[in-house]
DRENBA-954780 format. One line per 3 residues: number of its first residue (from 1); their letters; for each residue x, y, z of N, C-alpha, C. Coordinates in steps of 0.2 Angstrom, whole numbers, plus 2048, in hexadecimal, padded with zeros to 3 digits. Layout:
<atoms>
NUM> A> X,Y,Z,X,Y,Z,X,Y,Z ~ ... $
</atoms>
This chain:
<atoms>
1> MQR> C77,F5A,25D,C7F,F58,25E,C7F,F51,261 ~ C84,F4E,25F,C85,F47,261,C8D,F45,261 ~ C8F,F43,267,C96,F41,268,C96,F3A,269 $
4> RAL> C9C,F37,267,C9D,F30,269,CA4,F2E,26B ~ CA5,F2A,270,CAC,F28,272,CAC,F21,273 ~ CB2,F1E,271,CB3,F17,271,CB9,F15,275 $
7> LAG> CB8,F10,27A,CBE,F0E,27E,CBE,F07,27E ~ CC4,F04,27B,CC6,EFD,27B,CC0,EF8,27D ~ CBB,EF8,278,CB6,EF3,279,CB0,EF6,27D $
10> VTA> CB1,EFC,280,CAB,EFF,284,CA9,F05,280 ~ CA2,F05,27F,C9F,F0B,27B,C9D,F10,280 ~ C9E,F17,27E,C9B,F1C,281,C97,F20,27C $
13> ATV> C91,F22,27E,C8D,F26,279,C8B,F2D,27D ~ C8B,F32,279,C88,F38,27C,C83,F3A,277 ~ C7D,F3C,279,C77,F3D,275,C74,F44,278 $
16> LFG> C74,F49,273,C70,F4F,275,C6A,F4F,271 ~ C64,F4F,274,C5E,F50,270,C5C,F57,270 ~ C57,F59,26C,C55,F60,26C,C5A,F65,26A $
19> VGL> C5D,F64,264,C62,F68,262,C60,F70,261 ~ C5A,F71,260,C58,F78,25F,C59,F7B,266 ~ C57,F78,26B,C58,F7B,272,C5F,F7C,274 $
22> ARA> C64,F79,271,C6B,F7A,273,C6D,F81,271 ~ C6A,F83,26C,C6C,F8A,269,C6A,F8F,26E ~ C65,F8E,272,C62,F93,277,C65,F92,27E $
25> AEP> C67,F8C,280,C6A,F8C,287,C6F,F86,287 ~ C73,F87,28C,C78,F81,28D,C75,F7B,28F ~ C77,F75,28D,C74,F6F,28F,C75,F6D,296 $
28> IRI> C71,F6A,29A,C72,F67,2A0,C76,F60,29F ~ C7C,F5F,2A0,C80,F59,29F,C7F,F54,2A4 ~ C7C,F4F,2A3,C7B,F49,2A8,C7F,F43,2A5 $
31> GSF> C84,F41,2A9,C88,F3C,2A8,C85,F35,2AB ~ C87,F30,2A7,C85,F29,2AA,C89,F24,2A8 ~ C8A,F1F,2AD,C8F,F19,2AB,C8B,F13,2AD $
34> LAV> C89,F0F,2A8,C84,F09,2A9,C87,F03,2A7 ~ C85,EFD,2AA,C87,EF7,2A7,C83,EF5,2A1 ~ C83,EF8,29C,C7F,EF6,296,C81,EF0,293 $
37> TGP> C87,EEE,294,C89,EE7,292,C8C,EE3,298 ~ C8E,EDD,297,C91,ED9,29C,C8C,ED6,2A1 ~ C8E,ED3,2A6,C89,ECF,2AA,C83,ED2,2AD $
40> AAF> C84,ED9,2AE,C7E,EDD,2B1,C7A,EE1,2AB ~ C7B,EDE,2A5,C78,EE2,2A0,C70,EE2,2A0 ~ C6D,EDD,2A3,C66,EDD,2A4,C64,EE2,2A9 $
43> LGD> C69,EE5,2AD,C67,EEB,2B1,C68,EF1,2AD ~ C6E,EF2,2AA,C71,EF8,2A7,C6D,EFA,2A0 ~ C6B,EF5,29D,C68,EF6,296,C62,EFA,297 $
46> PER> C5D,EF8,29B,C57,EFC,29C,C58,F02,29F ~ C5E,F03,2A3,C5F,F09,2A6,C61,F0E,2A1 ~ C66,F0C,29C,C68,F10,297,C62,F12,292 $
49> KTL> C5E,F0D,291,C58,F0F,28C,C53,F14,290 ~ C52,F13,296,C4E,F18,29A,C51,F1F,299 ~ C57,F20,29B,C5A,F26,29B,C5A,F2A,294 $
52> DLY> C5B,F26,28F,C5B,F28,288,C54,F2A,286 ~ C4F,F26,288,C48,F27,287,C45,F2E,28A ~ C47,F2F,290,C44,F34,294,C48,F3B,293 $
55> AKK> C4F,F3A,291,C52,F40,28F,C4F,F43,289 ~ C4E,F3F,284,C4B,F41,27E,C44,F44,27F ~ C40,F41,284,C39,F43,285,C39,F4A,289 $
58> LNE> C3E,F4B,28D,C3E,F51,291,C40,F57,28C ~ C45,F55,287,C47,F5A,283,C41,F5C,27E ~ C3D,F57,27C,C38,F59,278,C33,F5D,27B $
61> QGG> C33,F5D,282,C2E,F61,286,C31,F68,288 ~ C37,F69,285,C3A,F70,286,C40,F70,28B ~ C42,F6A,28D,C48,F69,292,C46,F6A,299 $
64> VLG> C4B,F6C,29D,C4A,F6E,2A4,C4D,F75,2A5 ~ C49,F79,2A8,C4A,F80,2A9,C4D,F83,2A2 ~ C4A,F81,29D,C4C,F83,296,C52,F81,293 $
67> HPI> C56,F7C,297,C5C,F79,295,C5B,F72,292 ~ C5E,F70,28C,C5D,F69,28A,C61,F65,28E ~ C5F,F5E,28F,C63,F59,292,C68,F56,28D $
70> EMI> C6E,F56,28F,C73,F52,28B,C75,F4C,290 ~ C73,F46,28D,C75,F40,291,C7C,F3D,28E ~ C81,F3C,292,C87,F39,290,C88,F32,294 $
73> IYD> C87,F2D,290,C86,F26,293,C8C,F22,291 ~ C90,F1F,296,C95,F1A,294,C93,F13,297 ~ C95,F0E,293,C94,F07,295,C9A,F04,298 $
76> TGT> C99,F03,29F,C9F,F00,2A3,CA0,EF9,2A1 ~ C9B,EF5,29E,C9C,EEE,29D,C9C,EEA,2A3 ~ C99,EED,2A8,C98,EEA,2AF,C9F,EE9,2B2 $
79> NAK> CA3,EEE,2B2,CAA,EEE,2B4,CAC,EF5,2B8 ~ CAD,EF4,2BF,CAE,EF9,2C3,CB4,EFE,2C1 ~ CB9,EFB,2BE,CBF,EFF,2BC,CBD,F03,2B6 $
82> NAV> CB9,F01,2B2,CB6,F05,2AC,CB2,F0B,2AF ~ CAE,F09,2B4,CAA,F0E,2B8,CAE,F14,2BA ~ CB4,F13,2BD,CB8,F18,2BF,CBB,F1C,2BA $
85> TFV> CBD,F18,2B4,CC0,F1C,2AE,CBB,F21,2AB ~ CB4,F1E,2AB,CAF,F22,2A8,CAD,F28,2AC ~ CAD,F27,2B2,CAA,F2C,2B7,CB0,F32,2B7 $
88> KRL> CB6,F30,2B7,CBB,F35,2B6,CBA,F39,2B0 ~ CB9,F36,2AA,CB8,F39,2A4,CB2,F3D,2A4 ~ CAC,F3B,2A7,CA6,F3F,2A8,CA8,F46,2AC $
91> IEQ> CAC,F45,2B1,CAD,F4B,2B5,CB2,F50,2B2 ~ CB8,F4D,2AF,CBD,F51,2AD,CBD,F53,2A6 ~ CBA,F4F,2A1,CBA,F50,29A,CB3,F53,298 $
94> DKV> CAE,F4F,29A,CA7,F51,298,CA4,F56,29C ~ CA7,F58,2A2,CA5,F5D,2A6,C9D,F5D,2A8 ~ C9B,F57,2AA,C94,F56,2AB,C92,F5A,2B1 $
97> DFI> C8B,F5B,2B2,C88,F5F,2B7,C86,F5A,2BD ~ C84,F54,2BA,C81,F4F,2BF,C82,F48,2BC ~ C82,F43,2C1,C83,F3C,2BF,C7E,F38,2C1 $
100> IGG> C7B,F33,2BD,C77,F2E,2BE,C7A,F28,2BC ~ C7A,F23,2C0,C7D,F1C,2BD,C80,F18,2C3 ~ C84,F14,2C1,C87,F0F,2C6,C81,F09,2C6 $
103> TTT> C81,F05,2C1,C7C,F00,2C0,C7D,EFB,2C6 ~ C83,EF9,2C8,C85,EF4,2CD,C88,EF8,2D3 ~ C87,EF4,2D9,C8A,EF7,2DF,C92,EF8,2DE $
106> GET> C95,EF3,2DB,C9D,EF4,2DA,C9E,EFA,2D6 ~ C9B,EFB,2D1,C9C,F01,2CD,C9B,F07,2D1 ~ C96,F07,2D4,C94,F0D,2D8,C99,F0F,2DD $
109> MAV> C9B,F0A,2E1,C9F,F0B,2E7,CA6,F0D,2E4 ~ CA8,F0B,2DE,CAF,F0C,2DC,CAF,F14,2DA ~ CAA,F17,2D9,CAA,F1E,2D7,CA8,F23,2DC $
112> IKL> CA6,F21,2E2,CA3,F26,2E6,CA8,F2B,2E9 ~ CAE,F29,2EA,CB3,F2E,2EC,CB4,F33,2E6 ~ CB4,F31,2E0,CB5,F36,2DA,CAF,F3B,2DA $
115> VER> CA9,F39,2DB,CA4,F3E,2DA,CA3,F42,2E1 ~ CA5,F3F,2E6,CA5,F43,2EC,CAB,F49,2EC ~ CB0,F47,2E9,CB6,F4C,2E9,CB4,F51,2E4 $
118> AEI> CB1,F4F,2DE,CAF,F54,2D9,CA8,F58,2DB ~ CA5,F56,2E0,C9F,F59,2E3,C99,F5A,2DD ~ C98,F54,2DA,C93,F53,2D5,C8D,F4F,2D8 $
121> PFI> C87,F51,2D8,C81,F4D,2DA,C81,F47,2D6 ~ C81,F41,2D9,C81,F3A,2D6,C7C,F36,2D9 ~ C78,F33,2D4,C72,F2F,2D6,C74,F28,2D3 $
124> SLA> C75,F23,2D8,C77,F1D,2D6,C70,F18,2D5 ~ C71,F13,2D0,C6C,F0F,2CF,C6D,F08,2D1 ~ C72,F07,2D6,C74,F01,2D9,C70,F00,2E0 $
127> GAS> C71,EFA,2E2,C6C,EF8,2E8,C6F,EF8,2EF ~ C75,EF7,2F0,C78,EF6,2F7,C77,EFC,2FB ~ C75,EFA,302,C74,EFF,306,C7A,F04,308 $
130> VIV> C80,F01,307,C86,F04,308,C87,F0A,304 ~ C84,F0B,2FF,C84,F11,2FA,C82,F17,2FE ~ C7D,F17,302,C7A,F1D,305,C7A,F1C,30D $
133> EPV> C7D,F16,30F,C7E,F15,316,C85,F14,318 ~ C89,F19,31B,C86,F1F,31D,C85,F24,317 ~ C81,F29,319,C80,F2E,314,C86,F32,311 $
136> KKW> C87,F33,30B,C8C,F36,308,C89,F3C,304 ~ C8C,F42,305,C89,F48,303,C87,F49,2FC ~ C8B,F46,2F8,C89,F47,2F1,C86,F41,2ED $
139> VFK> C85,F3C,2F1,C82,F35,2EE,C7B,F34,2F1 ~ C77,F32,2EC,C70,F30,2ED,C6F,F2A,2E9 ~ C69,F26,2EA,C68,F20,2E6,C60,F1F,2E6 $
142> TPH> C5E,F1C,2E1,C57,F1A,2E0,C54,F13,2E1 ~ C58,F0E,2E0,C56,F07,2E2,C55,F06,2E9 ~ C50,F02,2EB,C50,F00,2F2,C56,EFC,2F4 $
145> TDR> C58,EFD,2FA,C5F,EFA,2FC,C5E,EF2,2FD ~ C64,EEF,2FD,C63,EE8,2FF,C61,EE7,306 ~ C62,EEB,30B,C60,EEB,312,C58,EEB,312 $
148> MAV> C56,EF0,30E,C4E,EF0,30E,C4B,EEA,30B ~ C4E,EE7,306,C4C,EE0,303,C4C,EDB,308 ~ C51,EDA,30C,C52,ED5,311,C4C,ED6,316 $
151> QKV> C4B,EDD,318,C46,EDE,31D,C3F,EDC,31A ~ C3E,EDE,314,C37,EDC,311,C36,ED4,311 ~ C3C,ED1,30F,C3B,EC9,30F,C3A,EC6,316 $
154> YED> C3E,EC9,31A,C3E,EC7,321,C37,EC8,324 ~ C34,ECD,322,C2D,ECF,325,C28,EC9,322 ~ C29,EC8,31C,C25,EC2,319,C26,EBC,31C $
157> MKR> C2C,EBA,31D,C2E,EB4,320,C2B,EB3,327 ~ C2B,EB8,32B,C28,EB8,331,C20,EB8,331 ~ C1E,EBB,32C,C16,EBB,32B,C14,EB4,329 $
160> EGY> C18,EB0,325,C17,EAA,323,C19,EA4,328 ~ C1C,EA6,32D,C1D,EA1,333,C24,E9E,332 ~ C28,EA0,32E,C2F,E9D,32D,C33,E9F,333 $
163> SQI> C38,E9B,335,C3D,E9D,33A,C44,E9B,339 ~ C45,E95,335,C4B,E92,334,C4D,E93,32C ~ C52,E98,32B,C53,E9A,324,C5A,E98,322 $
166> GLI> C5B,E99,31B,C62,E98,318,C63,E9E,314 ~ C69,E9F,313,C6B,EA5,30F,C70,EA2,309 ~ C70,EA5,303,C74,EA4,2FE,C75,EAA,2FA $
169> GGS> C7C,EAB,2F8,C7D,EB1,2F4,C84,EB1,2F1 ~ C86,EB6,2ED,C8C,EB6,2EA,C92,EBA,2ED ~ C97,EBB,2E9,C9D,EBE,2EC,C9D,EC6,2EA $
172> GGF> C98,EC8,2E6,C98,ECF,2E4,C97,ED4,2EA ~ C97,EDA,2E8,C96,EDF,2ED,C8F,EDF,2F0 ~ C8A,EDF,2EB,C83,EDF,2ED,C81,ED9,2F1 $
175> DKS> C84,ED3,2EF,C82,ECC,2F2,C85,ECC,2F9 ~ C8B,ECF,2FA,C8E,ECF,301,C8B,ED3,306 ~ C89,ED9,303,C85,EDE,307,C7E,EDB,309 $
178> CLK> C7B,ED8,304,C74,ED5,306,C75,ECF,30B ~ C7A,ECB,30A,C7B,EC5,30F,C7D,EC8,316 ~ C81,ECD,316,C82,ED0,31D,C7C,ED3,320 $
181> NAE> C78,ED7,31C,C72,ED9,31F,C6D,ED4,321 ~ C6D,ECE,31D,C69,EC9,31F,C6B,EC6,326 ~ C71,EC5,327,C74,EC2,32D,C72,EC7,333 $
184> NLA> C73,ECD,332,C73,ED2,337,C6B,ED3,339 ~ C67,ED2,335,C60,ED4,336,C5C,ECE,338 ~ C5E,EC8,337,C5A,EC2,339,C57,EC2,340 $
187> GEY> C5B,EC3,345,C59,EC3,34C,C53,EC8,34D ~ C53,ECD,34A,C4D,ED2,34B,C47,ECF,349 ~ C47,ECA,344,C41,EC7,342,C40,EC0,344 $
190> GLT> C43,EBF,349,C43,EB8,34D,C45,EB2,348 ~ C49,EB4,344,C4B,EAE,33F,C52,EAC,341 ~ C53,EA5,340,C5A,EA2,341,C5D,EA0,33B $
193> IKA> C63,EA2,339,C66,EA0,333,C6A,E99,334 ~ C67,E94,331,C6A,E8D,332,C70,E8C,32D ~ C70,E90,327,C75,E8E,322,C76,E95,31E $
196> KEQ> C7C,E96,31D,C7E,E9C,318,C83,E99,313 ~ C82,E9A,30D,C86,E98,308,C88,E9D,303 ~ C8E,E9D,300,C90,EA2,2FA,C92,E9E,2F4 $
199> YGR> C92,EA1,2EF,C94,E9E,2E8,C99,EA3,2E5 ~ C9E,EA1,2E1,CA3,EA5,2DE,CA0,EA8,2D8 ~ CA4,EAD,2D6,CA2,EB1,2CF,CA3,EAB,2C9 $
202> GDT> C9E,EAB,2C5,C9F,EA6,2C0,C9D,E9F,2C1 ~ C9B,E9E,2C7,C98,E97,2C9,C92,E96,2C5 ~ C91,E8F,2C2,C8B,E8E,2BE,C87,E88,2C2 $
205> DMT> C89,E86,2C8,C85,E81,2CB,C85,E82,2D3 ~ C80,E84,2D6,C7F,E85,2DD,C7C,E7F,2E1 ~ C7C,E79,2DE,C79,E73,2E1,C7D,E72,2E7 $
208> PQL> C83,E72,2E8,C87,E70,2EE,C84,E75,2F4 ~ C84,E7B,2F3,C82,E80,2F8,C7B,E7F,2FA ~ C77,E7E,2F5,C6F,E7D,2F6,C6E,E77,2FA $
211> TRI> C72,E72,2F8,C71,E6B,2FC,C73,E6C,303 ~ C78,E70,305,C79,E71,30C,C74,E75,30F ~ C71,E7A,30C,C6C,E7E,30F,C66,E79,310 $
214> RDA> C64,E75,30B,C5E,E71,30C,C5F,E6C,312 ~ C65,E69,312,C67,E65,318,C67,E68,31F ~ C67,E6E,31F,C67,E72,325,C61,E72,328 $
217> GVD> C5B,E70,325,C55,E70,327,C51,E77,328 ~ C52,E7B,322,C4F,E82,322,C48,E81,320 ~ C44,E87,321,C3D,E87,31E,C3C,E8D,31A $
220> AVL> C42,E91,319,C42,E96,314,C49,E98,312 ~ C4A,E9A,30C,C51,E9C,30A,C50,EA3,306 ~ C56,EA7,307,C56,EAE,304,C5C,EAD,300 $
223> FCG> C5B,EAF,2F9,C61,EB0,2F4,C63,EB7,2F4 ~ C69,EB9,2F5,C6C,EBF,2F4,C70,EC0,2EE ~ C6E,EC2,2E9,C71,EC3,2E2,C6D,EC5,2DD $
226> FGA> C70,EC5,2D7,C6C,EC7,2D1,C70,EC4,2CB ~ C6C,EC5,2C5,C70,EC3,2BF,C6F,EBB,2BE ~ C74,EB9,2BA,C74,EB1,2B8,C73,EAD,2BE $
229> PSV> C77,EAE,2C4,C76,EAA,2CA,C6F,EA9,2CC ~ C6A,EAE,2CB,C63,EAE,2CD,C60,EA8,2CA ~ C61,EA7,2C3,C5E,EA2,2BF,C61,E9B,2C1 $
232> IVA> C68,E9B,2C3,C6B,E95,2C5,C68,E92,2CB ~ C68,E97,2D0,C65,E95,2D7,C5E,E92,2D6 ~ C5A,E96,2D2,C53,E93,2D2,C53,E8C,2CF $
235> KNY> C57,E8B,2CA,C56,E85,2C6,C59,E7F,2CB ~ C5F,E80,2CE,C62,E7B,2D2,C5D,E7A,2D8 ~ C5A,E7F,2DB,C55,E7E,2E0,C4F,E7A,2DE $
238> AQL> C4D,E7B,2D8,C47,E77,2D6,C4A,E6F,2D5 ~ C50,E6F,2D2,C52,E68,2D1,C53,E64,2D7 ~ C55,E67,2DC,C56,E64,2E3,C50,E63,2E6 $
241> GIK> C4A,E66,2E4,C44,E64,2E7,C43,E67,2EE ~ C47,E6D,2EF,C46,E70,2F6,C40,E73,2F7 ~ C3D,E71,2FD,C36,E73,2FF,C36,E7A,302 $
244> AQL> C3B,E7C,305,C3B,E83,309,C3A,E88,304 ~ C36,E8D,306,C34,E93,302,C3A,E97,300 ~ C3B,E98,2FA,C40,E9C,2F7,C3F,EA3,2F6 $
247> YYN> C43,EA8,2F8,C42,EAF,2F8,C48,EB2,2F4 ~ C47,EB7,2F0,C4C,EBA,2EC,C4C,EC2,2EF ~ C51,EC5,2EE,C51,ECD,2EF,C4F,ED0,2E8 $
250> HGS> C4F,ED7,2E9,C4C,EDB,2E3,C50,EDB,2DD ~ C56,ED8,2DD,C5B,ED8,2D7,C58,ED3,2D2 ~ C53,ECF,2D3,C50,ECB,2CE,C49,ECD,2CC $
253> CSK> C47,ED4,2CD,C41,ED6,2CB,C41,ED8,2C3 ~ C42,ED3,2BF,C42,ED4,2B8,C3F,ECE,2B5 ~ C3B,ECF,2B0,C38,EC9,2AC,C3E,EC5,2A9 $
256> RFI> C43,EC7,2A8,C49,EC3,2A5,C4B,EBD,2AA ~ C4A,EBF,2B1,C4B,EB9,2B6,C46,EB4,2B5 ~ C40,EB6,2B4,C3B,EB0,2B3,C3C,EAD,2AD $
259> EGA> C3D,EB0,2A8,C3E,EAD,2A1,C44,EA8,2A2 ~ C4A,EAA,2A5,C4F,EA6,2A6,C4E,EA0,2AA ~ C4B,EA1,2B0,C4A,E9B,2B4,C44,E97,2B2 $
262> GKA> C3F,E99,2AE,C3A,E95,2AC,C36,E93,2B2 ~ C34,E8D,2B2,C2F,E8A,2B7,C33,E8A,2BE ~ C39,E8A,2BE,C3D,E8A,2C5,C3C,E90,2C9 $
265> AEG> C39,E96,2C5,C38,E9C,2C9,C31,E9C,2CC ~ C2D,E97,2CB,C26,E97,2CE,C26,E97,2D5 ~ C23,E9B,2D8,C22,E9B,2E0,C27,E9F,2E3 $
268> IRL> C2C,EA2,2E0,C31,EA6,2E3,C2E,EAD,2E5 ~ C2F,EAF,2EB,C2D,EB5,2EE,C32,EBA,2EE ~ C31,EC0,2ED,C36,EC6,2ED,C33,ECD,2ED $
271> PCA> C36,ED1,2F0,C34,ED8,2F1,C36,EDC,2EA ~ C31,EE0,2E7,C33,EE3,2E1,C2F,EEA,2E2 ~ C32,EEF,2DD,C2E,EF5,2DD,C27,EF4,2DA $
274> ALV> C23,EF9,2DB,C1C,EF8,2D8,C1C,EF8,2D1 ~ C21,EFA,2CD,C21,EFB,2C6,C20,EF4,2C3 ~ C22,EEE,2C5,C22,EE8,2C2,C1B,EE5,2C3 $
277> VAD> C17,EE8,2C7,C10,EE6,2C8,C0B,EEC,2C7 ~ C0D,EF1,2C3,C09,EF7,2C3,C02,EF6,2C1 ~ C01,EF1,2BD,BFA,EF0,2BB,BF6,EED,2C0 $
280> QLP> BF9,EEA,2C5,BF5,EE7,2CB,BF4,EEB,2D1 ~ BF7,EF1,2D0,BF6,EF6,2D6,BEF,EF8,2D6 ~ BEC,EF9,2DC,BE5,EFC,2DD,BE5,F03,2DA $
283> PGD> BDF,F05,2D7,BDE,F0C,2D5,BE1,F11,2D9 ~ BE0,F11,2E0,BE2,F16,2E4,BEA,F17,2E6 ~ BEE,F12,2E3,BF5,F12,2E5,BF8,F18,2E1 $
286> PQR> BFC,F1C,2E5,BFF,F22,2E2,C04,F21,2DD ~ C07,F1B,2DD,C0C,F19,2D8,C09,F16,2D1 ~ C03,F14,2D2,C00,F11,2CC,C01,F15,2C5 $
289> EVA> BFE,F1B,2C5,BFE,F1F,2BF,C05,F20,2BD ~ C0A,F22,2C1,C11,F23,2BF,C14,F1D,2BC ~ C13,F17,2C0,C16,F11,2BE,C13,F0F,2B7 $
292> LAY> C0D,F0F,2B6,C0A,F0D,2B0,C0C,F12,2AA ~ C0D,F18,2AB,C0F,F1D,2A6,C16,F1B,2A4 ~ C1B,F1A,2A8,C21,F18,2A7,C21,F11,2A3 $
295> KKE> C1E,F0C,2A5,C1D,F06,2A2,C1B,F06,29B ~ C16,F0A,29A,C13,F0B,293,C18,F0F,28E ~ C1C,F14,291,C21,F18,28D,C26,F13,28B $
298> YES> C29,F0F,290,C2F,F0B,28F,C2D,F05,28A ~ C28,F02,28B,C26,EFC,287,C24,EFE,280 ~ C21,F04,27F,C1F,F07,279,C26,F08,275 $
301> AYG> C2B,F0B,278,C31,F0D,275,C35,F07,273 ~ C36,F02,277,C3A,EFD,276,C38,EF6,275 ~ C31,EF5,276,C2E,EEF,274,C30,EE9,279 $
304> EEV> C32,EEB,27F,C34,EE6,284,C31,EE8,28A ~ C30,EE3,28F,C2D,EE4,295,C31,EE8,29A ~ C2E,EED,29D,C32,EF1,2A2,C35,EED,2A8 $
307> STF> C3A,EEF,2AB,C3D,EEC,2B1,C3E,EF2,2B6 ~ C3F,EEF,2BC,C40,EF4,2C1,C47,EF8,2C0 ~ C4B,EF5,2BD,C52,EF8,2BC,C52,EFE,2B8 $
310> GGH> C4E,EFE,2B2,C4C,F04,2AE,C49,F09,2B3 ~ C44,F07,2B7,C41,F0B,2BC,C45,F0F,2C0 ~ C4B,F0C,2C2,C50,F0F,2C7,C53,F15,2C3 $
313> AYD> C54,F15,2BC,C57,F1A,2B8,C51,F20,2B7 ~ C4B,F1D,2B6,C46,F22,2B6,C45,F27,2BC ~ C45,F23,2C2,C44,F27,2C8,C4A,F2C,2C9 $
316> ALM> C50,F29,2C7,C56,F2E,2C8,C56,F34,2C4 ~ C54,F33,2BE,C53,F39,2B9,C4E,F3E,2BB ~ C48,F3B,2BD,C42,F3F,2BF,C44,F43,2C6 $
319> LLV> C47,F3F,2CA,C49,F43,2D1,C4E,F48,2CF ~ C53,F47,2CB,C57,F4C,2C9,C54,F52,2C6 ~ C50,F51,2C1,C4C,F56,2BE,C48,F5A,2C3 $
322> NAI> C44,F57,2C7,C40,F5A,2CC,C44,F5E,2D1 ~ C4A,F5C,2D3,C4F,F60,2D7,C51,F66,2D3 ~ C53,F66,2CD,C55,F6B,2C9,C50,F71,2C9 $
325> ERA> C4A,F6E,2C7,C44,F73,2C7,C42,F76,2CD ~ C43,F72,2D3,C41,F76,2D9,C47,F7A,2DB ~ C4D,F79,2D9,C53,F7D,2DB,C53,F83,2D6 $
328> GTT> C50,F83,2D0,C4F,F88,2CC,C56,F8A,2C9 ~ C5B,F85,2C9,C61,F86,2C6,C65,F7F,2C5 ~ C6A,F7F,2C1,C6E,F79,2C0,C74,F79,2C5 $
331> DRV> C75,F7E,2C9,C7A,F7E,2CE,C7A,F78,2D2 ~ C80,F74,2D2,C81,F6E,2D5,C7F,F6E,2DD ~ C81,F73,2E0,C80,F73,2E7,C78,F74,2E9 $
334> AVR> C75,F78,2E5,C6E,F7A,2E6,C6A,F73,2E4 ~ C6C,F70,2DF,C69,F6A,2DC,C6A,F64,2E2 ~ C70,F64,2E4,C71,F5F,2E9,C6D,F60,2EF $
337> DAL> C6C,F66,2F1,C68,F68,2F7,C61,F66,2F6 ~ C5E,F68,2EF,C57,F66,2EE,C56,F5F,2EE ~ C5B,F5B,2EB,C5A,F53,2EB,C59,F51,2F3 $
340> EQT> C5D,F54,2F7,C5D,F52,2FE,C56,F54,301 ~ C53,F59,2FE,C4C,F5C,301,C46,F59,2FD ~ C47,F54,2F9,C42,F50,2F6,C3C,F4E,2FB $
343> KEF> C36,F50,2F9,C31,F4D,2FE,C2B,F4A,2FA ~ C29,F44,2FB,C23,F41,2F9,C23,F41,2F1 ~ C29,F40,2EE,C29,F3F,2E7,C28,F38,2E5 $
346> IGV> C22,F38,2E0,C20,F31,2DE,C24,F2F,2D8 ~ C27,F29,2D9,C2B,F26,2D4,C29,F1F,2D3 ~ C2C,F1B,2CF,C2A,F14,2CD,C2D,F10,2D3 $
349> DGI> C32,F12,2D6,C35,F0E,2DB,C32,F0F,2E2 ~ C2E,F14,2E3,C2B,F16,2E9,C2A,F1D,2E9 ~ C28,F20,2EF,C27,F27,2F1,C2D,F29,2F5 $
352> FTM> C31,F2E,2F2,C37,F30,2F5,C36,F36,2F9 ~ C39,F35,2FF,C3A,F3B,304,C41,F3B,307 ~ C45,F3F,304,C4C,F3F,306,C4D,F44,30C $
355> SPE> C53,F44,30F,C55,F48,314,C5D,F48,315 ~ C60,F4C,319,C67,F4C,31A,C69,F45,31D ~ C65,F41,320,C66,F3B,323,C64,F35,31E $
358> DHL> C61,F36,319,C5E,F31,314,C5F,F33,30D ~ C64,F30,309,C64,F32,302,C61,F2D,2FE ~ C5D,F29,300,C59,F24,2FC,C51,F27,2FD $
361> GLD> C4F,F27,302,C48,F2A,303,C42,F25,302 ~ C44,F1F,303,C3F,F1A,302,C3E,F16,309 ~ C38,F13,30A,C38,F0E,310,C35,F08,30D $
364> LRA> C33,F03,312,C31,EFD,30F,C2A,EFD,30C ~ C26,F02,30C,C20,F03,309,C21,F03,301 ~ C27,F05,2FF,C29,F05,2F8,C2A,EFF,2F5 $
367> FKM> C2A,EF9,2F9,C2B,EF2,2F6,C24,EEF,2F6 ~ C22,EEB,2F1,C1D,EE7,2F1,C1F,EE0,2F1 ~ C1C,EDC,2F5,C1E,ED5,2F5,C1A,ED1,2EF $
370> IEV> C1E,ECE,2EB,C1B,ECA,2E5,C1E,EC3,2E5 ~ C1A,EBF,2E1,C1C,EB8,2E0,C1C,EB6,2D9 ~ C20,EB2,2D6,C20,EB0,2CF,C1A,EAA,2CF $
373> RNG> C15,EAC,2CB,C10,EA7,2CA,C0E,EA7,2C2 ~ C0E,EA0,2C0,C0C,E9F,2B9,C11,EA3,2B4 ~ C17,EA4,2B6,C1C,EA8,2B1,C1B,EAF,2B1 $
376> NWK> C18,EB2,2B7,C17,EB9,2B7,C17,EBB,2BE ~ C17,EC2,2BF,C17,EC5,2C6,C10,EC5,2C9 ~ C0F,EC3,2CF,C09,EC4,2D3,C0A,EC8,2D9 $
379> LLY> C06,ECD,2D9,C06,ED2,2DF,C03,ECE,2E5 ~ C07,ECE,2EA,C04,ECB,2F1,C01,ED0,2F5 ~ C05,ED5,2F6,C03,EDB,2FB,C09,EE0,2FA $
</atoms>
């Protein structure tokens, strides 16, 4: 069975695999809204591909509790208003049981009231800490938060002996949350913020902001952002010949960033999930086998290198399946409770242990500090 819906330039696709199973049991309907196109497509495209791949794989293995998975995926075009429209449709028309999605923080935050009111377990794929801090009853997430990324970067800055730092980020929801956390946490790590700069949406040159940061006399700089600005900042930074160590957050843990920035990416340090350096993990690392298996499946299916963003979707789907299986039912309340009781679940983003006070379930051990070397990722520790 296959259904398709079209909305003014935004495509929605519903795919049900394992048709034979559908005759035996009602499908588990999982709704998703992703930025498959638009500025955040480099995040949403691998998320969609991952959900499609593993929904099919699960159905080939007999489904979940004997029920086939029906994935209903809408493309937001990286637009929060579209996210609201599609989530309403998922809830009211598609009658989904669960929701995985929200590629960006803006899209996620725009729909939280809707999913909370409908009492549907929702696992976000966006990064900002505000999504789960404070905890919201029906909302979970898989990516490490921007707050965690700042903490990991600051630990490394302190370890390297840096103390005078600069910040630069954009005006989007994730960027602003990251910058706020960076300001609030600096003192805890003995760091002094000498300069803070922002750029606007659509800006194509950050030279003025970076020049002011350079002239402030910093020895390290943290970039809060993702997408096209990550490439622009790296190139402008190199063009200005700034000597201070440049750090990025986990929003750039994609080979597409390195390809876009080219030689300008060399030497940039950033915290990433173990997935991007899976083959560099020691044999005893508990995530190695899981990460390598996902990497192999994804790259074999699509002929492109895996990214942490697809990994967020993988963990979300596997956490949901694990919760359904432990609950022994598809009842929303029971599955929500099971998600909250997740213990030591090994994913590609980290090892998840959730609680009523923690709907992410990861700590800083889930981050690996890596560096761009010779056009590739190098695991530091």
